[in-house]
Residue, then its C-alpha position, 0 to 999 in steps of 0.5 A: m615342374i612345379s612353379e613358384e605360385q604353385v609352391r607359395h600357394v601350398a606353402n599357405l595352404a598349409r600356414l607356412g611363413l617360408t622365405d624366398d630360400e625356403i619356397e625354392k628348396l620347397g619346389g624342388q623337393l616337390d617337384a622330386i615327390l611328383d617325379s617319384i608319383e610319375q615313375i610308380r605310374e607307368l609301372d605295370l600293377a595289374d597282376v599285384p594284388p592291393t595291399a593296405n599292410p605289408l604285414n599279415l595282421s591276422n589275430v592280432l588281438r585278444p579274442d573278445g568276449p564276455r568276461p564275469e562281472l564283480s559283485q557290488e560287494d567285491a568293486l566296493s571292497q576297497a572304497p573308503e567307508r565315508v566320501e570325506d574320506l577321499f580328501a582326506v591327507p594323511r597326517i605327518d606328526 
């Protein structure tokens, strides 16, 4: 069982300002977590292969390869003629 001092220490590490009631509640929650971990440790997992993800994630990304680049003319085809035009505010008459 986790002590009140240990709960306060964990709360302090997390920079949580807790009331006495919250400390008591957190203590119960931490005890439940530690009990669950202990139950897991008791399982025989020798024949269970380790997994990082339960889903098959092969080929989830697009194939990556070189693509043709734009020519300088194509890259600048939508650019304004003058730098000042970048900051031009459309006139409303």
